[in-house]
N, C-alpha and C positions, 0 to 999 in steps of 0.2 A: 695456617691462617695467612701466610705471606704469599698471596696470590696477586701478582702484579696486574693481571687483567681486571680483577675485582676492585683493586685500588684505583686503577685508571678510570673505571666506570663511575666511581663516586667522586672523582675530582675533575676539575676543569683544566687539567694539565695534560699536554700531549706526552705520551710515554714512549715515544720513538727512541729506543735505546740506540746510541751511536755504535758504529762498528769500531771495535777495539780488540786488543789481544785479551781474550777471556782468561788466559793464565795469569795476567796481571791482576785480575780481580781477586785472586787468592792471596795477594800480598798487600791488601789494603791496610794502611795504617791510619786509622781515624778514631780518635778518642771518643767522639760522640757516639759513633756506631758501636764501638766496643762496650761503652758504658750502658747504652740503651739495651743491647742484647743481653748483657748481664742482668739488667733489671727485668727484662722479659723472662729470663730463666728463673729468677727469684720469684716472680709473680706466678709463674707456671707451677713451681714447686709448692708454693704456699699461697693459693688463691685467696683473695680477700673480696671486699665489697667492689662490685663492678669490674672484676678481673678481666673479663672478655673485652670490655670496652677499653680498659686501660691498655691491654696488650695490643689491641688493634690500633690504638692511637700511637703507641710507641713504634709499632712496625711501619705505620704510615710515615712517621718521622725518619725512620731508617731508609725507606724507599726514596724519600725526597733527598736525603743526604747522599745516597748512592747515585741517584740521577745527577746531582750536582757534581759529584766527583767524576763520574764517567763522562760527563759533558765537558770536563776540563774547566768548569767554573771555579774560580779561585775564591776562597773565603777571604773576607777583608784581611788585609795585611796584619801580620802578627804585631802585637804591641811592641813598643821599644824594649830593648834589652832590660831584663830585670822585672818585667811585668808580664802578666798573663794575656794571651790573645782572646779575641771574642769567642772563638769556638771552645777554648778551655773554660772560659767563664760560663758559657751556656751549659757545658757539661757539668760543672760544679753546681750551678743553680738547679739543674734538673735532678741531680742525685740528692742534693740536700732537701729539696722540697718534696720530691715524689717517693722517697724511701719510706715504706711503711714499717713501723716498729722501731727498733733501735736505729738511731741515725748513723750514717756512715762515719767511720773514724777518719782522722786525718791521713793515716797510713793507707787506707783504702782509696781515698780520694787521690792521694799522691800517686799511687800505683796506676790508676786510670789515666791520670794526666801525664804520667811518664817521668816523674821526678821524685826525689825523696821528700819526706814530710817537712823538713826545715826549709828546703827550697820553696815548696808550695806555700807554706805559711808566709815566708818573706815576700814572695812575689804577689800573693793575694793582698797582703797589706800595702805593698807598693802600688798595686792597681786600684784598690778600693779605699784605702785609708782605714780599713776596719780589720780586726783580727778574724782569722778563719773560725775560731771557736765562737765568737759572737755571731758571725754570719750563720753558722749551723744552728745556734740556739734561736736566732730570729726566724730562720726558715721553719723550724718546728712550730713556733708560735703562729706564724702566718698560715701554716697548714691547719693548725688547730682552729683559727678563726674561720677558715673556710668550712671545716667539718662541723663546727658548732652551729652552722646555719641549718644543718639537717637535723630536725627535731627527732627523727627516728633513731639517731645514734645516742647512746647513753654517754654521759660525760666521761665515765671510765673507759669506754671504747675509744673515744677521741684521745684520751690521755695515752692509752696503749698504742694506738695508731701513730701517734706523734713521738713515740719513743720514751715516754715517761714511765717510771717503774711503779708509780702509785698515783691515785687521784689527788692526794694531798700535795705531792711534789708538783704536779701539773697545775693545780689551783694556785699554789704559791708563785710559781714562775709566771703564770698567765696574769695574775693580779699585779705582780711587780712590773711587768711589761706594759700592760694596758690600763691599769687602774680599776679594772672590773674583775669580779670573779667570773668563772666560765658561765655560771648560771645567769648572772646579771648581764653578761655580754649577749648570751643567747636571747634573753628577754628583750634587750634593746634592739637587736636586729630583727626580731619578729614584729616589732612595732613600726618598723620602717616600711 
């Protein structure tokens, strides 16, 4: 699926790849690319709803990131010491929101970012003012709000896709966060 000519045909970006040492491409150290490719592998092994579209979207993101890296474009400067950079935050957001089923654990996130769990939790809190655990929980519920808009999905499917072990646990967490039961939330968004 990673056909650069097909990707170029669908986007308005010139895909003239610069001349560079191709051997250096084997040594790319980019957390976003690594995390995205792991998500592509997971989606390929366990396809879910709209897997092809999801994989294509992720691969397009990888293509843009590779192009930026090969062109020597610098990502915005890393945040000050003790905080996470923009690319690290984008990687965490993508993994937290897009992971289907069990949410990623802090150890998995830390491995992708390239630090230990305590460092990641401390830097995340210094960057956002929020704990990493709360962020992961909020991400699951934001994903649930998006999925609940699709009336073809059962509530228990949404619960499972968002990493909850039961519909009851999902309903309790959702109501605690939003003030609505999943059913009431779904009904309110269908009226809009």
